[in-house]
C-alpha positions, 0 to 999 in steps of 0.5 A: 673810606680812607686812601689806605683801605682804598688802595687795599682795596684794589691791589687784594687781587694781586696778593699771593697770599691775602692774609699776610699783611706783614710789609716788607720786599718779596713773599718770602716768610709768606707760608701758612704751615713751617714745613720740614727739611729733610735729614741728612745721616751727615745730620744726625752725624754732625749734632751727636758729635755736638752733643758729645762733645757738650757732655764731655765739656760739662763733665770736664767742668764739673771734676774742674770744679770737684777738684777745685772744691777738695783741694780748697779743704785740705 
């Protein structure tokens, strides 16, 4: 056995998640499956506002492009 394999074998019982082989501090991100965060009414409202803003700006851009195209032809 190499030195690395020996260290791994000796410390195997101290690992929180035996399948977790990533190097790094702490136990961050070691969950087997991601969990969904609870969604509140405020979160949904903010999402709807962002969507409305996006589509409003998209519509404004299309209108500007049409007007500039029409002005260039005339």
